[in-house]
VOGU-3710 file (C-alpha; in Angstrom, 3 decimals, decimal comma):
1> xxxxxxxxxx> -19,294/31,228/-38,851  -16,767/29,245/-36,818  -19,116/26,270/-36,628  -19,661/26,361/-40,406  -15,904/26,290/-40,945  -15,587/23,347/-38,576  -17,900/21,295/-40,787  -15,702/21,507/-43,851  -12,406/19,622/-44,306  -10,972/22,727/-45,962
11> xxxxxxxxxx> -9,083/25,409/-44,017  -9,724/29,147/-44,292  -6,906/29,567/-46,831  -8,373/26,842/-49,073  -11,864/28,352/-48,822  -10,536/31,810/-49,745  -8,569/30,369/-52,725  -11,692/28,487/-53,872  -13,803/31,604/-53,605  -11,216/33,492/-55,698
21> xxxxxxxxxx> -11,268/30,801/-58,336  -15,043/30,724/-58,646  -15,397/34,531/-58,696  -12,608/34,833/-61,256  -14,233/32,277/-63,539  -17,636/33,984/-63,308  -16,377/37,527/-63,727  -14,144/36,693/-66,689  -16,852/34,732/-68,385  -19,207/37,682/-68,074
31> xxxxxxxxxx> -16,518/40,108/-69,320  -15,716/37,936/-72,342  -19,364/37,687/-73,361  -20,279/41,336/-72,495  -17,128/43,294/-73,195  -16,959/47,091/-73,297  -18,172/48,543/-76,581  -14,745/50,075/-77,251  -12,929/46,876/-76,412  -14,731/43,880/-78,007
41> xxxxxxxxxx> -13,469/40,386/-77,200  -12,517/37,829/-79,826  -15,732/36,000/-79,204  -17,797/39,117/-79,836  -15,832/39,965/-83,005  -16,385/36,431/-84,270  -20,125/36,900/-83,963  -20,014/39,517/-86,683  -18,028/37,161/-88,919  -20,512/34,319/-88,293
51> xxxxxxxxxx> -23,375/36,546/-89,391  -21,425/37,558/-92,460  -20,766/33,855/-93,188  -24,459/33,154/-93,250  -25,128/36,165/-95,522  -22,517/34,900/-97,951  -23,905/31,375/-97,589  -27,148/32,515/-99,221  -25,433/33,346/-102,529  -22,800/30,591/-102,548
61> xxxxxxxxxx> -23,353/27,747/-105,017  -22,702/24,951/-104,372  -22,752/25,016/-100,548  -20,370/22,147/-100,013  -17,782/24,387/-98,342  -20,286/25,546/-95,719  -21,343/22,027/-94,909  -17,687/21,046/-94,497  -17,038/23,898/-92,076  -20,041/23,004/-89,903
71> xxxxxxxxxx> -18,952/19,410/-89,936  -15,475/20,385/-88,711  -16,946/22,466/-85,916  -19,152/19,566/-84,769  -16,175/17,230/-84,818  -14,203/19,657/-82,607  -17,046/19,839/-80,067  -17,470/16,065/-80,121  -13,772/15,485/-79,504  -13,635/17,825/-76,542
81> xxxxxxxxxx> -16,850/16,351/-75,074  -15,311/12,901/-75,279  -12,047/14,080/-73,772  -13,729/15,731/-70,787  -15,864/12,612/-70,243  -12,684/10,543/-69,989  -11,171/13,062/-67,559  -14,329/12,937/-65,444  -14,133/9,113/-65,324  -10,527/9,318/-64,172
91> xxxxxxxxxx> -11,399/11,791/-61,388  -14,298/9,668/-60,154  -12,093/6,608/-60,115  -9,468/8,509/-58,102  -12,025/9,528/-55,500  -13,177/5,919/-55,185  -9,625/4,698/-54,450  -8,537/6,371/-51,205  -5,234/4,472/-51,056  -4,261/5,821/-54,456
101> xxxxxxxxxx> -5,465/9,291/-53,403  -3,304/9,347/-50,301  -0,419/7,915/-52,277  -0,705/10,906/-54,592  -0,652/13,154/-51,542  2,544/11,599/-50,357  4,130/11,979/-53,810  3,337/15,695/-53,574  4,734/15,834/-50,023  1,295/16,836/-48,722
111> xxxxxxxxxx> 0,678/13,824/-46,549  -0,742/16,048/-43,798  -3,786/16,816/-45,895  -6,762/14,748/-45,039  -8,375/12,454/-47,606  -11,639/14,367/-47,231  -9,921/17,598/-48,217  -8,410/15,927/-51,235  -11,763/14,542/-52,219  -13,322/18,048/-52,054
121> xxxxxxxxxx> -10,584/19,432/-54,267  -11,083/16,726/-56,859  -14,841/17,189/-56,733  -14,406/20,885/-57,516  -12,235/19,875/-60,454  -14,900/17,435/-61,567  -17,549/20,154/-61,353  -15,577/22,317/-63,769  -15,088/19,345/-66,064  -18,767/18,417/-65,906
131> xxxxxxxxxx> -19,752/21,956/-66,762  -17,374/21,855/-69,734  -18,815/18,509/-70,899  -22,406/19,816/-70,758  -21,432/22,957/-72,682  -19,643/20,979/-75,403  -22,582/18,600/-75,751  -25,048/21,439/-76,061  -22,759/23,259/-78,479  -22,581/20,112/-80,644
141> xxxxxxxxxx> -26,387/19,900/-80,675  -26,769/23,597/-81,503  -24,373/23,196/-84,481  -26,670/20,346/-85,547  -29,679/22,680/-85,398  -27,727/25,250/-87,361  -27,019/22,708/-90,034  -30,747/21,840/-90,399  -31,707/25,529/-90,663  -28,980/26,096/-93,237
151> xxxxxxxxxx> -30,408/23,234/-95,274  -33,775/25,017/-95,103  -32,380/28,149/-96,759  -33,830/28,334/-100,324  -31,375/28,100/-103,221  -32,973/31,084/-104,891  -31,415/34,324/-103,576  -34,552/36,282/-104,477  -36,736/34,083/-102,258  -38,088/36,349/-99,483
161> xxxxxxxxxx> -37,374/33,652/-96,879  -33,697/33,223/-97,794  -32,111/36,072/-95,796  -34,338/35,631/-92,741  -33,635/31,859/-92,618  -29,897/32,587/-92,943  -30,169/35,003/-90,037  -31,794/32,276/-87,927  -28,881/29,964/-88,795  -26,469/32,668/-87,784
171> xxxxxxxxxx> -28,134/33,047/-84,397  -27,905/29,297/-83,802  -24,256/29,296/-84,926  -23,426/32,128/-82,533  -25,199/30,385/-79,671  -23,281/27,161/-80,367  -20,007/29,046/-80,405  -20,784/30,782/-77,104  -21,390/27,451/-75,391  -18,221/26,058/-76,963
181> xxxxxxxxxx> -16,258/28,997/-75,546  -17,837/28,508/-72,152  -16,764/24,875/-72,274  -13,197/25,857/-73,117  -13,061/28,394/-70,268  -14,297/25,676/-67,880  -11,442/23,412/-69,046  -8,921/26,213/-68,485  -10,153/26,769/-64,950  -10,257/23,012/-64,359
191> xxxxxxxxxx> -6,549/22,883/-65,173  -6,007/25,773/-62,739  -7,825/23,724/-60,087  -5,208/21,007/-60,454  -2,751/23,406/-58,851  -4,916/23,343/-55,723  -3,509/19,873/-54,956  -0,283/21,674/-54,134  -1,985/24,145/-51,799  -4,114/27,281/-51,760
201> xxxxxxxxxx> -1,336/29,599/-52,851  -0,689/27,424/-55,865  -4,406/27,642/-56,762  -4,376/31,459/-56,508  -1,256/31,582/-58,688  -2,711/29,214/-61,268  -5,945/31,197/-61,363  -4,012/34,400/-62,028  -2,040/32,725/-64,790  -5,242/31,441/-66,305
211> xxxxxxxxxx> -6,811/34,857/-66,202  -3,690/36,254/-67,862  -3,791/33,654/-70,663  -7,507/34,030/-71,315  -7,384/37,821/-71,059  -4,574/38,074/-73,614  -6,293/35,760/-76,059  -9,633/37,516/-75,804  -8,443/41,154/-75,621  -4,790/41,509/-76,629
221> xxxxxxxxxx> -3,847/38,781/-79,120  -2,593/39,031/-82,659  -5,647/37,103/-83,826  -7,903/39,808/-82,285  -5,992/42,489/-84,165  -6,455/40,590/-87,382  -10,178/40,261/-86,732  -10,517/43,970/-86,042  -9,326/44,830/-89,588  -12,442/45,077/-91,784
231> xxx> -14,846/43,598/-89,207  -18,206/42,950/-90,912  -21,028/45,232/-89,841
//
């Protein structure tokens, strides 16, 4: 165990803080997507509304509004994918410039930290951003699939295929939203990782703040209370 620790530029405190960050991100993600039955998350509540949207879509004529909503969702995922790509590029450039990296360390009065330790911290940040980028890209594509399936829904409500095709579109819509939410959570925890540059205690504190913000928005926000009123079955 001691030999393994000697191979890493991170100290025990940094490794413990990193483990806490990773476990917190995994556990909260699982809780948000698989909440208790008596305490549904905002994401789970929105799934019911997305299914209801597709049921209403079958009878809505014309369907311009639905196309506009899907287009807005795709634009949002595209914007965030582009933003995370830019952030990834900035992080890679910072790793490639050790003088700038150590200059940043001096600005934060952490000149005693080795450049290798700083590189590891930025790499962890980049891993979160890369995960977010991949989730946003996949979400964008799933919304595209949803659009195609929506276009395949017959105009005639009495058509036996209409409701089943709309249900397929709802499933794709929900899957796209889940990946979008995963990407957002990855961005939140990437922001928390920035605090690691100020030390392991700062990372633990930032992780706790991130958990508090995400927990409130998923389980105790005013928007959740609004969604609970008359939730579609």
